[in-house]
Residue frames relative to the residue before (quaternion, step in Angstrom):
aa qw qx qy qz dx dy dz
M 1.0000 0.0000 0.0000 0.0000 0.00 0.00 0.00
K 0.1253 -0.7962 0.5905 0.0399 3.55 -0.77 1.07
L 0.4761 -0.6858 0.4832 0.2635 3.51 -0.87 1.01
N 0.6605 0.5253 -0.3224 0.4288 3.58 0.97 -0.79
H 0.6013 0.5300 -0.3700 0.4696 3.62 1.25 -0.14
L 0.7112 0.4566 -0.2441 0.4755 3.59 1.20 -0.53
L 0.7179 0.4300 -0.2312 0.4962 3.55 1.11 -0.71
T 0.1007 -0.7904 0.6032 0.0362 3.56 -0.89 0.98
A 0.6887 -0.5064 0.3254 0.4041 3.57 -1.22 0.47
D 0.6838 0.4822 -0.3008 0.4576 3.60 1.00 -0.72
M 0.6716 0.4560 -0.2918 0.5058 3.59 1.30 -0.07
I 0.5487 0.5339 -0.4253 0.4828 3.54 1.14 0.76
V 0.1736 -0.7495 0.6328 0.0876 3.56 -0.84 1.06
P 0.2531 -0.8464 0.4484 0.1358 3.59 -0.06 1.28
E 0.8103 0.1842 -0.0632 0.5527 3.59 1.14 -0.43
L 0.0469 -0.7896 0.6117 -0.0113 3.58 0.08 1.28
S 0.2396 -0.7993 0.5355 0.1305 3.59 -0.91 0.86
G 0.4588 0.7067 -0.4379 0.3135 3.60 1.24 -0.25
Q 0.2537 -0.7872 0.5477 0.1266 3.54 -1.15 0.68
T 0.7181 0.3249 -0.2321 0.5700 3.56 1.34 -0.05
R 0.6994 -0.4520 0.3498 0.4292 3.52 -1.31 0.27
E 0.6917 0.4845 -0.2808 0.4559 3.58 0.84 -1.00
E 0.6488 0.5183 -0.3223 0.4544 3.61 0.98 -0.81
I 0.6357 0.5221 -0.3231 0.4678 3.58 1.01 -0.82
L 0.6729 0.4887 -0.3002 0.4672 3.59 0.85 -0.95
Q 0.6428 0.5220 -0.3216 0.4593 3.60 0.96 -0.85
E 0.6568 0.5222 -0.3105 0.4467 3.56 0.93 -0.91
M 0.6789 0.4768 -0.2980 0.4722 3.59 0.94 -0.83
V 0.6254 0.5130 -0.3401 0.4797 3.61 1.03 -0.71
D 0.6330 0.5229 -0.3320 0.4643 3.60 0.98 -0.81
W 0.6225 0.5333 -0.3327 0.4662 3.60 1.00 -0.80
L 0.6667 0.4992 -0.2965 0.4673 3.57 0.94 -0.90
K 0.6004 0.5560 -0.3592 0.4487 3.57 1.02 -0.74
H 0.6942 0.4683 -0.2612 0.4802 3.54 0.99 -0.90
E 0.7574 0.4190 -0.2190 0.4504 3.60 0.74 -1.05
K 0.8062 0.2783 -0.1156 0.5091 3.57 0.92 -0.90
N 0.3768 -0.7605 0.4602 0.2605 3.55 1.33 0.09
I 0.3447 0.7419 -0.5039 0.2771 3.57 0.75 1.05
N 0.0893 0.8562 -0.5048 0.0648 3.58 1.10 0.68
R 0.6983 0.4813 -0.2964 0.4392 3.57 0.81 -0.93
K 0.7206 0.4163 -0.2419 0.4989 3.59 1.18 -0.46
G 0.4325 0.7598 -0.4284 0.2283 3.59 1.21 -0.30
K 0.6925 0.4680 -0.2829 0.4705 3.58 0.82 -0.98
E 0.6463 0.5151 -0.3073 0.4717 3.58 0.97 -0.92
L 0.6450 0.5348 -0.3133 0.4470 3.56 0.96 -0.89
L 0.6691 0.4886 -0.3040 0.4703 3.59 0.83 -0.94
E 0.6467 0.5209 -0.3215 0.4551 3.60 0.93 -0.85
K 0.6668 0.4973 -0.3042 0.4643 3.59 0.94 -0.87
L 0.6494 0.5135 -0.3211 0.4599 3.59 0.98 -0.81
I 0.6649 0.4859 -0.3047 0.4786 3.59 0.95 -0.83
Q 0.6172 0.5327 -0.3433 0.4662 3.59 1.01 -0.78
R 0.6565 0.5092 -0.3118 0.4610 3.58 0.94 -0.88
E 0.6582 0.5031 -0.3100 0.4664 3.60 0.95 -0.84
N 0.6446 0.5311 -0.3236 0.4446 3.57 1.06 -0.72
L 0.5870 0.5530 -0.3627 0.4669 3.59 1.22 -0.41
G 0.7098 -0.3015 0.2436 0.5882 3.55 1.13 -0.71
S 0.5707 -0.6344 0.3987 0.3359 3.53 -0.94 0.89
T 0.3515 -0.7229 0.5576 0.2072 3.54 -1.11 0.75
A 0.4274 0.6696 -0.4850 0.3657 3.59 1.26 0.29
I 0.2102 -0.8332 0.5065 0.0709 3.57 -0.50 1.23
G 0.6186 -0.5385 0.3449 0.4565 3.57 1.27 0.08
E 0.7570 0.3746 -0.2884 0.4511 3.54 -1.35 0.12
G 0.6625 -0.5349 0.3093 0.4235 3.61 1.16 0.49
V 0.6461 0.5161 -0.2947 0.4790 3.57 1.30 0.29
A 0.0470 -0.7517 0.6563 0.0443 3.54 -1.17 0.75
V 0.1850 -0.7762 0.5968 0.0843 3.55 -1.18 0.65
P 0.0548 -0.8002 0.5971 0.0136 3.59 0.34 1.18
H 0.0910 0.8152 -0.5621 0.1061 3.57 -0.88 0.92
C 0.0868 0.7630 -0.6395 0.0370 3.50 -1.32 0.43
K 0.4049 -0.6687 0.5602 0.2739 3.52 -1.38 0.10
V 0.0538 -0.7905 0.6101 -0.0082 3.55 -1.00 0.89
K 0.4450 -0.6920 0.5050 0.2607 3.56 -0.86 0.99
G 0.7579 0.4153 -0.2903 0.4110 3.53 -1.23 0.54
L 0.5547 0.5800 -0.4138 0.4297 3.60 1.22 0.15
D 0.3859 -0.7000 0.5473 0.2481 3.55 -1.09 0.71
Q 0.7922 0.1149 0.0021 0.5993 3.51 1.00 -0.98
P 0.5612 -0.5654 0.4586 0.3937 3.57 -1.20 0.37
I 0.2618 -0.7336 0.6058 0.1620 3.55 -1.25 0.55
V 0.0503 -0.7712 0.6343 0.0169 3.54 -0.94 0.94
L 0.0242 -0.7837 0.6191 -0.0451 3.54 -0.82 1.10
L 0.1775 -0.7650 0.6095 0.1084 3.56 -0.97 0.85
G 0.0758 -0.7799 0.6212 0.0150 3.55 -0.72 1.12
I 0.1740 -0.8008 0.5703 0.0564 3.56 -0.94 0.93
S 0.1120 -0.7602 0.6383 0.0470 3.53 -0.91 1.03
R 0.3196 -0.7838 0.5025 0.1759 3.58 -0.44 1.17
K 0.6805 0.4751 -0.2842 0.4801 3.59 1.17 -0.56
G 0.4142 -0.6813 0.4924 0.3490 3.57 1.10 -0.65
V 0.1502 -0.7894 0.5941 0.0372 3.53 -1.11 0.80
E 0.4540 -0.6345 0.5509 0.2962 3.57 -1.07 0.78
F 0.0528 0.8254 -0.5521 0.1053 3.58 -0.53 1.19
Q 0.5111 -0.6690 0.3908 0.3722 3.57 1.26 0.49
A 0.1394 0.8226 -0.5320 0.1448 3.55 0.93 0.97
V 0.6147 -0.5692 0.4032 0.3682 3.56 -1.18 0.59
D 0.7299 0.3888 -0.2357 0.5104 3.60 1.09 -0.63
Q 0.4764 -0.7166 0.3963 0.3202 3.60 1.34 0.23
K 0.5312 0.6204 -0.4102 0.4058 3.61 1.23 0.31
P 0.6035 -0.5628 0.4098 0.3889 3.60 -1.19 0.45
V 0.3668 -0.7073 0.5623 0.2212 3.55 -1.26 0.52
Y 0.1843 -0.7927 0.5779 0.0607 3.55 -0.97 1.00
L 0.7726 0.2654 -0.1349 0.5608 3.58 1.09 -0.73
F 0.0816 -0.7899 0.6078 0.0044 3.54 -0.87 1.06
F 0.1106 -0.7776 0.6180 0.0343 3.56 -0.44 1.23
L 0.1306 -0.8030 0.5804 0.0363 3.58 -0.25 1.30
V 0.0479 -0.8022 0.5948 -0.0201 3.58 -0.74 1.10
I 0.0050 0.7710 -0.6353 0.0432 3.55 -0.78 1.11
S 0.0305 0.8269 -0.5584 0.0593 3.53 -0.66 1.04
P 0.5636 -0.5817 0.4530 0.3725 3.56 -1.24 0.40
P 0.5098 -0.6713 0.4382 0.3123 3.63 -0.92 0.81
E 0.5741 0.6197 -0.3707 0.3859 3.60 1.21 -0.43
N 0.7777 0.2722 -0.1521 0.5459 3.60 1.18 -0.37
P 0.0703 -0.8548 0.5129 0.0356 3.60 0.47 1.17
S 0.6143 0.5572 -0.3693 0.4193 3.60 1.05 -0.58
M 0.5921 0.5581 -0.3608 0.4559 3.60 1.11 -0.64
N 0.6336 0.5343 -0.3161 0.4616 3.56 0.95 -0.91
L 0.6806 0.4864 -0.2852 0.4678 3.59 0.86 -0.95
Q 0.6358 0.5308 -0.3292 0.4534 3.60 1.01 -0.77
I 0.6532 0.5028 -0.3133 0.4716 3.59 0.99 -0.84
L 0.6598 0.4997 -0.3089 0.4686 3.59 0.90 -0.92
A 0.6495 0.5112 -0.3127 0.4679 3.59 1.01 -0.81
A 0.6353 0.5289 -0.3320 0.4544 3.61 0.99 -0.79
I 0.6539 0.4955 -0.3143 0.4777 3.60 0.98 -0.81
A 0.6594 0.5090 -0.3103 0.4581 3.59 0.87 -0.94
H 0.6455 0.5205 -0.3145 0.4620 3.59 0.98 -0.85
L 0.6449 0.5229 -0.3159 0.4592 3.58 0.93 -0.91
V 0.6768 0.4899 -0.2927 0.4650 3.59 0.85 -0.96
R 0.6786 0.5047 -0.2884 0.4491 3.58 0.91 -0.93
E 0.7661 0.4045 -0.2020 0.4568 3.60 0.88 -0.93
S 0.6643 0.5191 -0.3071 0.4415 3.59 1.11 -0.57
K 0.2735 -0.7435 0.5893 0.1586 3.54 -0.89 0.94
G 0.8585 0.0831 -0.0717 0.5010 3.57 -0.62 1.09
L 0.2003 0.8161 -0.5203 0.1521 3.61 1.13 0.54
V 0.6711 0.5034 -0.3097 0.4475 3.58 0.81 -1.01
K 0.6678 0.5093 -0.3037 0.4499 3.58 0.84 -0.97
K 0.6610 0.5119 -0.3056 0.4556 3.59 0.93 -0.90
I 0.6753 0.4771 -0.3016 0.4747 3.59 0.93 -0.84
L 0.6463 0.5176 -0.3262 0.4560 3.60 0.97 -0.78
Q 0.6837 0.4798 -0.2819 0.4722 3.59 1.12 -0.62
A 0.5203 0.6485 -0.4154 0.3691 3.60 1.22 -0.39
K 0.3894 -0.7651 0.4837 0.1704 3.55 -1.01 0.91
S 0.7946 0.1471 -0.0778 0.5839 3.61 1.23 -0.27
N 0.6487 -0.5063 0.3935 0.4100 3.55 -1.28 0.27
Q 0.6177 0.5402 -0.3426 0.4575 3.59 1.07 -0.71
E 0.6549 0.5012 -0.3090 0.4737 3.57 1.01 -0.81
I 0.6075 0.5397 -0.3472 0.4681 3.60 1.06 -0.69
L 0.6519 0.5054 -0.3089 0.4735 3.58 0.94 -0.86
R 0.6325 0.5264 -0.3278 0.4640 3.58 1.02 -0.78
V 0.6331 0.5262 -0.3269 0.4643 3.60 0.95 -0.86
I 0.6685 0.4958 -0.3048 0.4631 3.59 0.86 -0.94
R 0.6504 0.5138 -0.3199 0.4590 3.60 0.91 -0.88
E 0.6787 0.4922 -0.2926 0.4598 3.59 0.87 -0.95
E 0.6688 0.4930 -0.3041 0.4660 3.58 0.95 -0.84
E 0.6306 0.5127 -0.3384 0.4743 3.59 1.05 -0.66
E 0.6431 0.5152 -0.3270 0.4627 3.58 0.99 -0.80
K 0.6484 0.5104 -0.3150 0.4690 3.60 0.96 -0.85
A 0.6630 0.5137 -0.3045 0.4515 3.58 0.92 -0.91
Q 0.6510 0.5191 -0.3127 0.4571 3.57 1.08 -0.70
E 0.6398 0.5445 -0.3177 0.4397 3.58 1.10 -0.73
E 0.6784 0.5290 -0.2934 0.4169 3.57 1.04 -0.78
């Protein structure tokens, strides 16, 4: 499973302004409402994401969090990358701020797909040296996608 096959330029929020966990999640849900027309699911989606965070932070360290949940009625999983240039306290395991938020929403009928996407993100973060810095330095969504593709290719070679 390759992240660069799931993430598209229109699913990158280059400038999140939220300063709390809830504000970041709300901002990404609002983006999805606009881009993916999920108005009827927006409130449910935000509630599920907050419930998941309350179980334990999805911040995996290295400046990355992977908020995720399952929502009925989806045909395909949705992957959204939100970027906070200032960083947000997200109760990360390494106690560092989070800059990259890979939001994953998947249909409950296909749990293995959800796990594959989460594993692909974790693998990318673990194997990539300086992923956060490279993405923060990128000047466009296309450049961000290129960085992710290149880092995935490097991680696969090793």
